[in-house]
N, C-alpha and C positions, 0 to 999 in steps of 0.2 A: 633645922639648924636654929639654934637659939640666937637671940639678938646679941648676947654677950660674945658668943663664938664668932659671929659675923663681924663684930666690932674688932675683935682680936685679929682676925684674918685681914681686915682692911688696914689696921694699924701696921701689921707685919708687911703687907704689900707696900704701904706708904714708905716704911723704913727702907725697904729694898729699893724702891724707886729713888729715894733721896740719895742713897749710896751710889746708885747707878748714875744719877745726874752729877754728883761730885766727881766720880771717876771720869765721866765724859768731859767735864769741865777741865780736869787736869790734863787729859789727853789733848784737848784743844789748845791749852796753854803751851804744852810741849811742842805740838805741831807748829804753832805760831812762831816759837823761838827758832825751830828748824827752818821754817820758811824765811824768816828774817836773815838767818845765816846764809842760806842759799842765795837769797837776793843780793846780799853783800858780795858773795863770791862771784856771782854772775856779773855784777857791775864791774868788779875788778877785771875779770876776764875780758869783758866787752871793751873796757877802757884800754887794756893792754893790746887787744887786737886792733883797735882804732889807731893807736900809736904806731904799731908795727906797719899797718897799712899806709899810714901817712908817710912814714920814713921810707917805705918801699916806693911810694909814688914820687917823693922828692928825689930819691936816688936814681930814678929812671927818667927824670925830666932832663932833657939836654937842650941847650940853647941852640937856636938856629945858627948856621955858619956866619951870617952877617952880624951877629951879636958877639962873636968870639974874638 
């Protein structure tokens, strides 16, 4: 194999790898956005559950007879 052909193959492989890296970077960016959205949703759900649980606890608390 001539040096010129080897150089062409290396350049072709490098171009392919650069495209692959760019594609992987885009995928990571998209996944990060999805993870942030899911984290926000999870925080909302957790907050809502905490509120419901506190309301439930407050609703079940009764004063002892000598306080009524």
